[in-house]
C-alpha positions, 0 to 999 in steps of 0.5 A: 864840429863837422861843416856841411858845404853844399855848393854847386861847385863843391858838389860838381867837384866830387862828382868830377874827381869820382867820374876820374877816379871810375876811369882811372881803373877802367880796361881800355882797348890798344889800338894797332896792336900789331905795330905796337913793339911794346905790346908785341914784346910783352907778349914775347915775354909772356911766352918765354915766361910760360916756357920757362915755368913749365911743368910735366906734360905741358907743351912750349910754345913759340910766339907768332904775335899779339893780336888783341891787348887792352890795358888797365892802371892799377899799382903799375899797369896790366896788359890783357892780351890774345896772343897767337903762338905755335906748338913747338912739339908739333907746329899746331897754331893756337891762341892764349890769354896772358895778363903781365903787369908791368911796373915801369919805375921798378923796371919790372914785368911780371906774368900773372897769367897765361892759358889757352883762350876759350874757344 
């Protein structure tokens, strides 16, 4: 037989758990990105991995710096980055959006997306 508990303490506990679960999945801004060595290294990894995967007409890029970043806890930590890079062919500067998932317990970094930023 199921029992229904309606005490105020149980209600508050359930609401707290639900609020924490929602906050757990949201993106958070990373402050002082330009001095954050971990984020800058992930940006460099993104460009290098993009260059490694190049096919056909696509241009290789040269990493300059990550200018914005957010992170989100999922089954690991997803980093959403705006990366400033230059084209190796003509030296033209471009902004790219990149998503990398890091699983520290596996010592794993995986590039999920790397594309020119929308204007």
